[in-house]
C-alpha positions in Angstrom: 26.3 20.5 4.8 29.6 21.0 3.9 30.3 22.4 7.3 30.0 19.3 9.5 31.3 21.5 12.7 28.2 24.0 12.4 25.5 21.7 12.5 24.4 18.9 15.6 24.4 15.4 15.0 21.9 12.9 16.2 22.2 8.9 15.8 19.4 7.3 14.2 20.0 3.5 15.1 19.0 0.5 13.3 16.4 -2.0 14.5 16.3 -5.9 13.9 13.4 -8.2 14.2 13.9 -11.1 16.3 11.1 -13.0 14.7 8.2 -11.5 12.7 5.0 -13.4 12.5 2.1 -12.6 10.2 -0.8 -13.4 12.2 -3.6 -12.2 9.2 -4.8 -10.0 6.7 -6.6 -6.6 7.6 -9.8 -5.1 6.3 -7.5 -1.8 5.3 -5.0 -4.4 3.0 -2.2 -3.8 6.1 -1.7 -7.4 8.2 -1.8 -8.0 11.8 2.0 -8.7 12.8 3.7 -10.2 15.7 7.2 -9.2 16.1 10.0 -8.3 18.8 12.0 -5.4 17.9 15.9 -5.1 18.9 17.5 -1.7 18.8 21.2 -1.6 17.6 24.2 0.5 17.7 24.6 0.7 14.1 23.3 4.1 12.7 22.7 6.5 10.6 23.7 10.0 11.1 21.3 12.8 11.2 22.9 16.6 10.8 19.9 19.2 11.9 20.2 23.3 12.3 17.0 25.0 13.3 16.2 27.6 10.8 13.4 30.9 12.0 12.4 31.3 8.0 9.9 28.7 7.8 12.8 26.8 5.2 12.7 23.1 5.3 15.4 21.2 3.5 17.6 18.8 2.9 21.3 19.8 2.3 22.9 16.8 0.5 22.1 14.2 -2.3 21.3 11.3 -1.0 21.5 8.0 -4.0 17.9 6.7 -4.2 16.0 8.6 -2.4 14.4 11.9 -4.0 13.6 15.1 -1.8 9.8 13.9 -2.4 9.7 11.0 -0.8 12.6 12.0 1.9 11.0 10.8 5.2 13.3 13.3 7.3 11.8 16.2 5.2 8.2 14.9 5.8 8.5 14.4 9.4 10.3 17.8 10.0 7.3 19.2 7.9 4.6 17.1 9.3 6.1 18.3 13.0 5.9 21.6 12.1 2.2 21.4 11.0 1.6 19.9 14.5 3.1 23.0 15.8 1.3 25.1 14.1 -2.1 23.9 15.3 -1.1 25.2 18.8 0.9 28.2 17.9 0.4 30.5 14.7 3.8 31.7 15.5 5.3 28.0 14.7 5.3 28.6 11.1 8.6 30.0 10.5 10.0 27.0 12.1 12.6 25.3 9.6 15.5 23.6 9.5 18.5 22.2 7.5 19.0 18.3 7.5 21.9 16.3 6.1 22.0 12.6 6.2 24.8 10.3 6.5 23.5 7.3 5.2 25.5 3.8 6.9 22.3 1.9 6.7 21.3 -0.1 3.7 18.3 1.1 1.6 15.3 -1.5 1.4 17.7 -3.9 4.0 15.2 -4.5 6.6 16.7 -2.7 9.0 14.2 0.3 9.7 16.9 3.1 8.0 14.2 5.2 6.7 12.0 5.2 10.1 14.8 5.8 12.4 16.2 8.6 10.3 12.4 10.3 10.7 11.9 9.1 14.4 15.3 11.1 14.9 14.4 14.3 13.2 11.0 14.0 15.2 13.2 13.9 18.9 16.0 16.5 17.7 13.8 18.8 16.3 10.6 18.3 19.4 14.0 19.7 21.5 15.5 22.2 18.8 12.3 23.9 18.3 11.2 23.8 21.9 7.6 22.1 21.6 7.6 19.9 24.3 5.7 17.0 22.7 5.1 14.1 25.0 6.2 10.7 23.6 2.9 9.3 22.4 2.0 12.5 20.6 5.2 11.8 18.7 4.6 8.1 17.9 1.2 8.7 17.2 2.7 11.4 14.7 5.2 8.8 13.3 2.6 6.2 12.5 1.8 8.6 9.9 4.9 8.6 8.3 5.0 4.6 8.4 4.5 1.6 10.3 8.3 1.4 11.9 8.7 4.7 13.2 7.3 4.4 16.2 9.3 1.8 17.9 12.2 4.6 17.7 10.6 7.1 19.3 9.0 4.2 22.0 13.1 3.8 22.4 13.5 0.3 23.9 13.7 -3.3 22.7 9.5 -4.2 21.9 7.3 -6.5 21.3 5.4 -5.4 18.4 2.0 -6.0 17.3 -0.7 -4.4 14.9 0.9 -3.3 12.3 4.2 -3.0 14.7 2.3 0.4 16.5 1.2 -1.4 19.4 4.5 -1.6 21.4 5.3 -3.4 24.8 8.7 -3.1 26.5 11.1 -6.2 26.7 13.8 -7.0 28.5 16.5 -8.5 26.3 19.9 -10.2 27.5 22.9 -8.5 26.1 23.9 -9.8 22.8 25.9 -9.0 19.9 25.1 -9.5 16.3 26.3 -10.2 12.9 24.3 -8.6 9.8 25.0 -9.6 6.6 24.0 -7.0 4.1 22.8 -9.0 1.0 23.6 -6.2 -2.3 19.7 -6.0 -3.5 17.2 -3.7 -2.2 13.5 -5.4 -1.2 10.1 -3.9 -1.8 8.1 -4.6 1.5 5.2 -4.0 -0.6 6.0 -6.9 -3.3 6.9 -9.3 -0.1 3.3 -9.0 1.6 1.4 -8.7 -1.7 2.6 -12.1 -2.8 0.3 -15.3 -2.9 2.8 -17.5 -1.6 3.0 -15.4 1.9 1.6 -17.5 4.8 -1.0 -15.2 6.5 -2.3 -17.2 9.4 1.0 -17.9 12.0 -0.8 -17.8 15.5 0.5 -15.6 18.0 3.1 -16.1 20.2 3.0 -15.5 24.3 5.1 -13.2 25.3 6.8 -12.2 27.7 8.9 -14.1 28.4 10.9 -13.6 24.8 13.7 -16.5 24.7 16.4 -16.3 22.2 15.3 -18.6 19.0 12.2 -18.1 19.7 9.7 -17.8 16.0 10.1 -17.3 12.9 10.3 -15.0 9.6 7.3 -15.5 7.9 8.5 -13.5 5.1 11.5 -15.2 4.6 10.7 -17.6 2.6 8.8 -14.9 0.2 11.8 -13.0 0.0 14.5 -16.0 -0.5 12.5 -17.3 -3.4 12.7 -13.5 -5.2 16.4 -12.8 -4.2 18.4 -15.5 -4.5 21.2 -13.3 -2.9 19.5 -13.5 0.6 19.4 -17.3 0.1 23.0 -17.5 -0.4 23.7 -15.3 2.5 21.1 -16.8 4.8 22.8 -20.2 4.0 26.2 -19.4 4.9 25.6 -17.5 8.3 23.2 -20.8 9.1 26.5 -22.9 9.3 27.6 -20.2 12.2 24.7 -19.7 14.5 20.9 -19.5 14.2 20.8 -17.2 10.7 17.2 -15.0 10.1 16.3 -12.0 8.5 15.0 -9.0 9.3 11.9 -7.3 8.4 11.2 -7.8 4.7 14.7 -8.4 3.9 17.1 -7.7 2.7 19.8 -8.1 5.7 20.2 -11.2 7.6 21.8 -11.6 11.0 22.6 -14.1 14.1 22.9 -13.7 17.2 26.1 -14.1 19.4 26.3 -13.9 23.7 30.1 -12.1 22.9 31.8 -9.7 20.6 34.4 -12.1 20.2 31.9 -15.0 18.8 30.4 -12.4 16.5 33.9 -11.2 15.3 35.3 -14.3 14.6 32.3 -15.3 11.9 32.7 -12.4 10.1 36.3 -13.1 9.6 35.6 -15.6 8.0 33.1 -14.2 5.6 33.6 -14.8 1.9 35.1 -12.0 0.0 31.9 -11.6 -2.0 29.4 -10.7 1.3 29.5 -8.1 3.3 28.5 -7.3 6.9 29.0 -5.5 10.5 29.2 -6.6 14.0 27.1 -4.5 16.3 25.7 -4.7 20.2 22.0 -4.7 21.0 21.1 -1.0 22.1 18.8 -1.4 25.7 17.7 2.0 25.1 17.5 4.3 22.1 20.0 7.4 22.6 17.6 9.9 22.2 14.6 8.1 24.6 14.5 10.8 26.7 14.3 13.8 24.5 9.9 14.4 24.9 8.5 15.7 27.4 7.1 12.5 29.3 5.3 9.7 27.9 
């Protein structure tokens, strides 16, 4: 969309995994996990304009994301299929979708999943479908294991493949997030023979900062020296951890000033950003109830 003012833009915030334990391998090939999700203010933006001719299309190019694998388009089509099952006239629902990426692809921040969740939340309102949160979460899970947490919309304990969610109250915090310039394959990390798959689950709540670890981190750092280098540097200034399957790493701070002070010391070869933890997704209430 060339005219940014012609459409509405909606935030798609990132998430951090404050820890991530792999408890075992499931019979379906996936893994049982335990993690704590925290949303942060850093976000992609999704531009959406509703159509009434049945066309769903992306209106800008995203390097590294072809239209066939675009989760935003897949989310819109899946939502329309759900609507069509309820009312035949829904077949004419359409949308123009644009995406401004600020979150790195393959960074472990959940950017693509968050983009898809924002499409579901926004089109649920624009198309006046009135689906509940649980209905959207069930639909989102078919798109990806991380999509439901963005629809859930608060800090959460995640179990199963990450889809069993329980709200958590976390203290205010700021995060310095470093972004190694590599794109990590989640499949590659989870399929590694070096991955530990027998961590014992923690009893949560309560959750305290510093609890747990990321079981995927040793595998990722062995495969990607850039991640190891960023962790090594950040660990000199705080409790440095990797989020998701990487590549991004982060440390938590009590104030913005503390996070900014460490950011100011970043070597010229490294990139990163400071973001505040979010208690609620900006679009959390855009459903027809729970």
